[in-house]
LUMTIKE-454743 format. One record per residue (C-alpha): residue in three letters; chain; x, y, z. Coordinates in Angstrom, 2 decimals. Layout:
# residues N
VOKE  res  chain     east    north       up
VOKE  Ala      A        X        Y        Z
...
This chain:
# residues 292
VOKE  res  chain     east    north       up
VOKE  Met      A    16.79     5.96   -16.85
VOKE  Asn      A    17.58     2.53   -15.50
VOKE  Ile      A    14.96     1.90   -12.80
VOKE  Val      A    14.48    -0.92   -10.30
VOKE  Ile      A    10.98    -1.85    -9.14
VOKE  Thr      A    10.33    -4.03    -6.11
VOKE  Gly      A     7.07    -5.79    -5.34
VOKE  Ser      A     7.24    -8.13    -8.34
VOKE  Leu      A     4.32    -7.95   -10.80
VOKE  Gly      A     1.73    -7.27    -8.13
VOKE  His      A    -1.18    -4.83    -8.06
VOKE  Ile      A     1.24    -1.89    -8.25
VOKE  Gly      A     4.34    -3.41    -9.85
VOKE  Arg      A     2.73    -4.55   -13.09
VOKE  Pro      A     1.13    -1.23   -14.10
VOKE  Leu      A     4.18     0.71   -12.86
VOKE  Thr      A     6.47    -1.44   -14.99
VOKE  Gln      A     4.26    -0.82   -18.00
VOKE  Phe      A     4.12     2.95   -17.40
VOKE  Leu      A     7.91     3.19   -17.22
VOKE  Ile      A     8.62     0.93   -20.20
VOKE  Asp      A     6.12     2.90   -22.29
VOKE  Ala      A     8.03     6.05   -21.31
VOKE  Gly      A    11.25     4.54   -22.68
VOKE  His      A    13.04     3.56   -19.48
VOKE  Gln      A    14.94     0.35   -18.74
VOKE  Val      A    13.21    -1.49   -15.93
VOKE  Thr      A    14.41    -4.25   -13.61
VOKE  Val      A    11.70    -5.99   -11.59
VOKE  Val      A    12.65    -7.65    -8.31
VOKE  Ser      A    10.70   -10.80    -7.46
VOKE  Ser      A    11.22   -13.61    -4.98
VOKE  Asn      A     9.40   -15.97    -7.35
VOKE  Lys      A    11.52   -17.35   -10.18
VOKE  Glu      A     8.35   -18.34   -12.05
VOKE  Arg      A     7.70   -14.62   -12.60
VOKE  Ala      A    10.83   -14.24   -14.72
VOKE  Glu      A     9.14   -15.10   -18.02
VOKE  Glu      A     6.25   -12.69   -17.37
VOKE  Ile      A     8.73    -9.94   -16.55
VOKE  Tyr      A    10.62   -10.58   -19.78
VOKE  Asp      A     7.34   -10.56   -21.71
VOKE  Leu      A     6.62    -7.03   -20.43
VOKE  Gly      A     9.99    -5.89   -21.75
VOKE  Ala      A    11.67    -5.67   -18.34
VOKE  His      A    14.58    -7.53   -16.75
VOKE  Pro      A    13.94    -9.91   -13.83
VOKE  Ala      A    16.05    -9.91   -10.68
VOKE  Ile      A    15.08   -13.00    -8.69
VOKE  Gly      A    15.93   -12.91    -5.01
VOKE  Ser      A    14.91   -11.80    -1.54
VOKE  Leu      A    14.78    -8.27    -0.15
VOKE  Asp      A    16.18    -9.80     3.03
VOKE  Asp      A    19.39   -10.64     1.11
VOKE  Leu      A    21.51    -7.50     1.35
VOKE  Asp      A    24.12    -8.75    -1.12
VOKE  Phe      A    21.44    -9.50    -3.71
VOKE  Leu      A    19.73    -6.15    -3.19
VOKE  Thr      A    22.99    -4.21    -3.38
VOKE  Ala      A    24.04    -6.00    -6.57
VOKE  Thr      A    20.63    -5.34    -8.13
VOKE  Leu      A    20.82    -1.60    -7.40
VOKE  Arg      A    24.42    -1.17    -8.51
VOKE  Gly      A    24.60     0.94   -11.66
VOKE  Lys      A    20.93     1.90   -11.54
VOKE  Asp      A    19.48     5.41   -11.48
VOKE  Ala      A    16.27     5.06    -9.49
VOKE  Leu      A    14.31     2.72    -7.24
VOKE  Phe      A    10.67     2.13    -6.40
VOKE  Ala      A    10.80     0.49    -2.99
VOKE  Met      A     8.05    -1.23    -1.09
VOKE  Val      A     7.75    -3.84     1.64
VOKE  Pro      A     5.60    -6.75     0.42
VOKE  Pro      A     2.95    -7.75     3.00
VOKE  Asn      A     3.95   -10.72     5.12
VOKE  Phe      A     1.58   -11.71     7.93
VOKE  Ser      A     3.68   -14.77     8.69
VOKE  Glu      A     6.21   -12.57    10.47
VOKE  Lys      A     6.10   -12.62    14.29
VOKE  Ser      A     6.01    -8.82    14.20
VOKE  Val      A     4.94    -7.13    10.99
VOKE  Val      A     6.25    -3.79    12.30
VOKE  Asp      A     9.70    -5.28    12.99
VOKE  Tyr      A     9.64    -6.80     9.51
VOKE  Tyr      A     9.05    -3.37     7.93
VOKE  Glu      A    11.90    -1.92     9.95
VOKE  Arg      A    14.26    -4.78     8.98
VOKE  Ile      A    13.59    -4.48     5.24
VOKE  Ala      A    13.90    -0.68     5.39
VOKE  Lys      A    17.38    -1.07     6.89
VOKE  Lys      A    18.30    -3.43     4.05
VOKE  Tyr      A    17.07    -0.86     1.53
VOKE  Ala      A    19.04     1.91     3.24
VOKE  Ala      A    22.29    -0.07     3.21
VOKE  Ala      A    21.87    -1.19    -0.41
VOKE  Ile      A    20.99     2.31    -1.63
VOKE  Ala      A    23.96     3.84     0.18
VOKE  Ala      A    26.29     1.30    -1.45
VOKE  Ser      A    24.90     1.84    -4.96
VOKE  Ser      A    24.64     4.60    -7.55
VOKE  Val      A    20.89     5.14    -7.04
VOKE  Lys      A    20.07     8.81    -6.57
VOKE  Arg      A    16.27     8.77    -6.80
VOKE  Val      A    14.00     6.69    -4.56
VOKE  Val      A    10.22     6.50    -4.29
VOKE  Tyr      A     9.08     4.52    -1.26
VOKE  Leu      A     5.55     3.21    -0.84
VOKE  Ser      A     4.46     4.39     2.59
VOKE  Ser      A     1.02     4.91     4.10
VOKE  Tyr      A    -1.34     7.54     5.39
VOKE  Gly      A    -0.86     7.64     9.14
VOKE  Ala      A     2.93     7.24     8.82
VOKE  His      A     3.40    10.57    10.60
VOKE  Leu      A     2.32     8.89    13.85
VOKE  Ser      A     4.80     7.17    16.17
VOKE  Lys      A     2.28     4.97    18.00
VOKE  Asp      A    -1.22     3.47    17.97
VOKE  Thr      A    -1.41     2.69    14.25
VOKE  Gly      A    -0.96    -1.09    14.09
VOKE  Phe      A     0.83    -2.24    10.93
VOKE  Ile      A     1.24     1.36     9.75
VOKE  Leu      A     3.79     1.93    12.50
VOKE  Gly      A     6.15    -0.03    10.23
VOKE  Ala      A     5.80     2.68     7.57
VOKE  His      A     6.64     5.33    10.18
VOKE  Tyr      A     9.85     3.54    11.14
VOKE  Ala      A    10.76     2.92     7.51
VOKE  Glu      A    10.38     6.60     6.61
VOKE  Asn      A    12.66     7.59     9.48
VOKE  Ile      A    15.29     5.08     8.39
VOKE  Leu      A    15.25     6.01     4.71
VOKE  Lys      A    15.09     9.79     5.05
VOKE  Asp      A    18.60     9.86     6.51
VOKE  Ile      A    20.33     8.36     3.44
VOKE  Glu      A    22.78    10.94     2.11
VOKE  Asn      A    22.88    12.23    -1.48
VOKE  Val      A    19.56    10.63    -2.45
VOKE  Glu      A    16.32    12.35    -3.46
VOKE  Ile      A    13.51    10.40    -1.80
VOKE  Thr      A     9.74    10.68    -1.97
VOKE  Phe      A     7.42     8.93     0.44
VOKE  Leu      A     4.19     7.98    -1.32
VOKE  Arg      A     1.66     7.88     1.49
VOKE  Ala      A    -1.09     5.73     0.06
VOKE  Gly      A    -4.62     5.56     1.43
VOKE  Tyr      A    -6.87     2.62     2.27
VOKE  Phe      A    -6.59     0.10    -0.57
VOKE  Tyr      A    -9.90    -0.60    -2.27
VOKE  Tyr      A    -9.17    -4.31    -2.38
VOKE  Asn      A    -9.17    -4.46     1.44
VOKE  Leu      A   -12.95    -4.15     1.07
VOKE  Phe      A   -13.04    -7.66    -0.37
VOKE  Gly      A   -12.55    -8.80     3.22
VOKE  Gln      A   -16.11    -7.64     3.92
VOKE  Ile      A   -17.70   -10.06     1.46
VOKE  Asp      A   -18.12   -12.94     3.90
VOKE  Val      A   -19.51   -10.55     6.53
VOKE  Ile      A   -22.08    -9.27     4.05
VOKE  Lys      A   -23.07   -12.77     2.94
VOKE  His      A   -23.38   -14.19     6.45
VOKE  Gln      A   -24.49   -11.18     8.49
VOKE  Gly      A   -26.10    -8.90     5.91
VOKE  Met      A   -23.90    -5.91     6.77
VOKE  Met      A   -20.40    -4.51     6.64
VOKE  Ala      A   -18.59    -4.16     9.95
VOKE  Ala      A   -15.34    -3.02    11.60
VOKE  Asn      A   -14.31    -0.94    14.60
VOKE  Tyr      A   -14.72     2.08    12.33
VOKE  Gly      A   -17.78     2.87    10.26
VOKE  Gly      A   -20.72     5.22     9.88
VOKE  Ala      A   -19.51     8.78     9.36
VOKE  Asp      A   -15.82     7.86     9.58
VOKE  Lys      A   -14.07     9.17     6.46
VOKE  Ile      A   -11.93     6.66     4.54
VOKE  Pro      A    -9.24     7.79     2.04
VOKE  Leu      A    -9.59     5.10    -0.62
VOKE  Val      A    -6.94     4.28    -3.20
VOKE  Ala      A    -6.51     2.04    -6.25
VOKE  Pro      A    -3.15     0.36    -7.00
VOKE  Glu      A    -3.29     1.74   -10.54
VOKE  Asp      A    -3.35     5.28    -9.18
VOKE  Ile      A    -0.40     4.52    -6.90
VOKE  Ala      A     1.50     3.15    -9.90
VOKE  Glu      A     0.81     6.28   -11.93
VOKE  Ala      A     1.92     8.55    -9.07
VOKE  Ala      A     5.08     6.47    -8.58
VOKE  Ala      A     5.92     6.66   -12.28
VOKE  Asp      A     5.41    10.42   -12.18
VOKE  Glu      A     7.67    10.86    -9.16
VOKE  Leu      A    10.42     8.57   -10.47
VOKE  Gln      A    10.73    10.71   -13.58
VOKE  Lys      A    10.95    14.02   -11.70
VOKE  Thr      A    14.32    15.70   -11.32
VOKE  Gln      A    13.30    17.29    -8.00
VOKE  Ala      A    11.72    15.16    -5.30
VOKE  Glu      A     8.54    15.94    -3.45
VOKE  Ala      A     9.32    14.73     0.08
VOKE  Ile      A     5.81    13.47     0.88
VOKE  Arg      A     3.03    12.84    -1.61
VOKE  Tyr      A    -0.33    11.48    -0.58
VOKE  Val      A    -2.04     9.20    -3.08
VOKE  Val      A    -5.81     8.93    -2.65
VOKE  Ser      A    -8.34     8.04    -5.33
VOKE  Asp      A   -11.57     8.88    -3.50
VOKE  Glu      A   -12.86     9.92    -0.08
VOKE  Lys      A   -16.04     8.40     1.31
VOKE  Thr      A   -17.54     7.78     4.70
VOKE  Ala      A   -18.00     4.14     5.65
VOKE  Ser      A   -21.76     4.59     5.24
VOKE  Glu      A   -21.25     5.96     1.72
VOKE  Val      A   -19.02     2.99     0.90
VOKE  Ala      A   -21.78     0.61     2.04
VOKE  Thr      A   -24.36     2.46    -0.06
VOKE  Val      A   -22.29     2.36    -3.25
VOKE  Leu      A   -21.23    -1.27    -2.84
VOKE  Gly      A   -24.72    -2.29    -1.73
VOKE  Lys      A   -26.20    -0.85    -4.90
VOKE  Ala      A   -23.62    -2.73    -6.99
VOKE  Ile      A   -24.51    -6.10    -5.41
VOKE  Asp      A   -28.26    -5.47    -5.35
VOKE  Lys      A   -28.40    -4.85    -1.60
VOKE  Pro      A   -29.48    -1.20    -1.52
VOKE  Gln      A   -30.13    -1.26     2.24
VOKE  Leu      A   -26.60    -2.39     3.07
VOKE  Glu      A   -25.15    -0.66     6.14
VOKE  Trp      A   -21.72    -0.47     7.75
VOKE  Lys      A   -21.89    -1.18    11.49
VOKE  Thr      A   -19.29     0.24    13.87
VOKE  Leu      A   -18.08    -2.47    16.23
VOKE  Thr      A   -16.41    -2.02    19.58
VOKE  Asn      A   -12.74    -2.88    19.74
VOKE  Glu      A   -13.58    -6.06    21.62
VOKE  Glu      A   -16.18    -7.11    19.05
VOKE  Met      A   -13.61    -6.52    16.32
VOKE  Arg      A   -11.03    -8.52    18.25
VOKE  Gln      A   -13.39   -11.46    18.70
VOKE  Gly      A   -14.48   -11.43    15.07
VOKE  Leu      A   -10.93   -11.55    13.73
VOKE  Ser      A    -9.64   -14.10    16.24
VOKE  Tyr      A   -11.08   -16.96    14.17
VOKE  Ala      A    -8.93   -16.09    11.16
VOKE  Phe      A    -5.69   -14.51    12.44
VOKE  Pro      A    -3.14   -15.03    15.21
VOKE  Ala      A    -3.44   -12.75    18.25
VOKE  His      A    -0.64   -10.32    17.32
VOKE  Ile      A    -2.11    -9.76    13.85
VOKE  Val      A    -5.58    -9.25    15.32
VOKE  Glu      A    -4.26    -6.61    17.68
VOKE  Asp      A    -2.61    -4.69    14.85
VOKE  Phe      A    -5.91    -4.67    12.93
VOKE  Val      A    -7.81    -3.47    16.02
VOKE  Val      A    -5.35    -0.68    16.82
VOKE  Leu      A    -5.26     0.45    13.19
VOKE  Gly      A    -9.05     0.50    12.97
VOKE  Ala      A    -9.35     2.47    16.20
VOKE  Ser      A    -6.98     5.12    14.81
VOKE  Leu      A    -9.08     5.40    11.67
VOKE  His      A   -12.22     5.71    13.81
VOKE  Asn      A   -10.82     8.50    16.00
VOKE  Gly      A    -9.47    10.41    13.00
VOKE  Arg      A    -5.78    10.33    13.89
VOKE  Leu      A    -4.74     8.39    10.79
VOKE  Met      A    -6.20    11.13     8.60
VOKE  Glu      A    -5.04    14.18    10.58
VOKE  Asp      A    -1.84    14.96     8.62
VOKE  Tyr      A    -3.54    14.33     5.28
VOKE  Val      A    -6.36    16.71     6.24
VOKE  Ala      A    -4.13    19.33     7.87
VOKE  Lys      A    -2.08    19.68     4.67
VOKE  Gly      A    -5.21    20.23     2.57
VOKE  Asn      A    -4.86    17.07     0.48
VOKE  Lys      A    -7.66    15.93    -1.81
VOKE  Pro      A    -8.18    12.80    -3.94
VOKE  Thr      A    -6.14    12.96    -7.13
VOKE  Gly      A    -6.54     9.43    -8.47
VOKE  Lys      A    -8.75     8.42   -11.39
VOKE  Val      A   -10.34     5.26    -9.97
VOKE  Lys      A   -13.41     6.28    -7.97
VOKE  Leu      A   -15.45     4.08    -5.64
VOKE  Glu      A   -18.12     3.58    -8.29
VOKE  His      A   -15.48     2.12   -10.62
VOKE  Phe      A   -14.23    -0.25    -7.93
VOKE  Ala      A   -17.83    -1.25    -7.12
VOKE  Glu      A   -18.06    -3.00   -10.50
VOKE  Lys      A   -15.07    -5.19    -9.61
VOKE  Phe      A   -16.46    -5.74    -6.09
VOKE  Ser      A   -19.72    -6.97    -7.59
VOKE  Gln      A   -17.89    -9.44    -9.86
VOKE  Val      A   -15.96   -10.92    -6.92
VOKE  Tyr      A   -19.04   -10.95    -4.68
VOKE  Asn      A   -21.11   -12.82    -7.26
VOKE  Lys      A   -18.54   -15.49    -8.14
């Protein structure tokens, strides 16, 4: 097949590109950074340099292609991250409808079944609703869990306060996921002739306390604990690093993880971790970053 991948050569895009090239497919990688072109060529793929906000560029890139892996690259500089997700999803929908693409895999998120109180994840909810209505296209929504690398944000808290902390913690269950496992699931779905409408991608499930124990052992802090903050404590802690609207999205998202709503659809459908990268594997990388 002739497959387009968005997200450049990021945490997911690079291994996904490699999976698909190794399987014998032609791959075009979309990147907004022209300096990535040589790396893309070196992997054996074709670069398409431009912006997902440019409908003409996106339509031209998809024309004549068989399949698309679509994602919305994070962009906290937007005034509303949720509106940004919705805007890019509409661009995808228009470009797909105007092209020959018949197979789409969209990177969504656990919690995307909810229509409110999920912070940034509300953008994934809107995007799914926009994309599912495209006619004559088989689409799969990959609902990914909590990215392991988000835990790197706890390093400064550990170093300065001797603990991990958020407005979720303790016995709250976290569905953890590695980008490599998302890439493998995406490659699998892109090569299927019949789409699975929703596929959850989770590498491991741990409570916040279990996460602290595993990471604490890896960084030689065996007594490390994960403290559950109030929403206001979380808000105050983040206000030094992020603008108010971003802080509020983090707080609302964390509260939904704490009360279990983000996980309810995943749990109700009997999903279990299927990825290969377990927390203990990630802990080695966490230790390397922590000790730099």
